[in-house]
N, C-alpha and C positions, 0 to 999 in steps of 0.2 A: 577786501570787504570794505566799505567806509564805515567808521565810525564816527557817530555823530557827535558833533562838539558839544561840551557839556555849558549847562545854562550859567550865564554871566554868576548869579548869586554861588552856584553849587562851585564855580569857576574861583571866586573870592574865598569863598571859605574852605576850599584846598590850599588857595595862597596860603591862608592866615596859621591855619595846621603844620603846613611845610615851614614857614616860618619861626613858627612856636618850636617845633619840632627841632629848628637848627639852632634857636636859641638856647634851647635845654641842654642840647650835644656841648653847645661850647661851655653852659656852665658847669657842667658835669666834667669836662678837660679840665676848667682851670681849677674847679675843688680838686681835682686828680693832682695834678700840678702840685697845689699846695703840700695835699700828704708827702708828696713824695720831697718836698721841700724842706718839708718838717720832719721827715725822718730821716734824711740827710741830716739836717743841722742836730738832732737827737742822735745821733751814730756819731758824728764828730765831736760832741759834748762830750760823749761817754767814752772816746776813745784820748778825748784832753784830759779828763779826770783821769784815766787811769794811770797816762803815762806820767801825769804830775802830782797823783798822789803820793805823799810822803812814806817812804819805808819805815817805822816806828821802831821797826827791829833794827835798822840799821845805826837808829841812832840812840838805842838804848833805853828804849821805853816799853 
């Protein structure tokens, strides 16, 4: 069965919606990537803080 081609205005609207959805998906992926980078930086900072935290009991304080 043949499906009629969408009207040019509808086709253009659908193309714009698809483009917008794609851009939103890219933005979400970038946000997620930034969140993961920040989480890794925080974990590293905490590890470094624990690693280099002075042991005040050893210093006799």
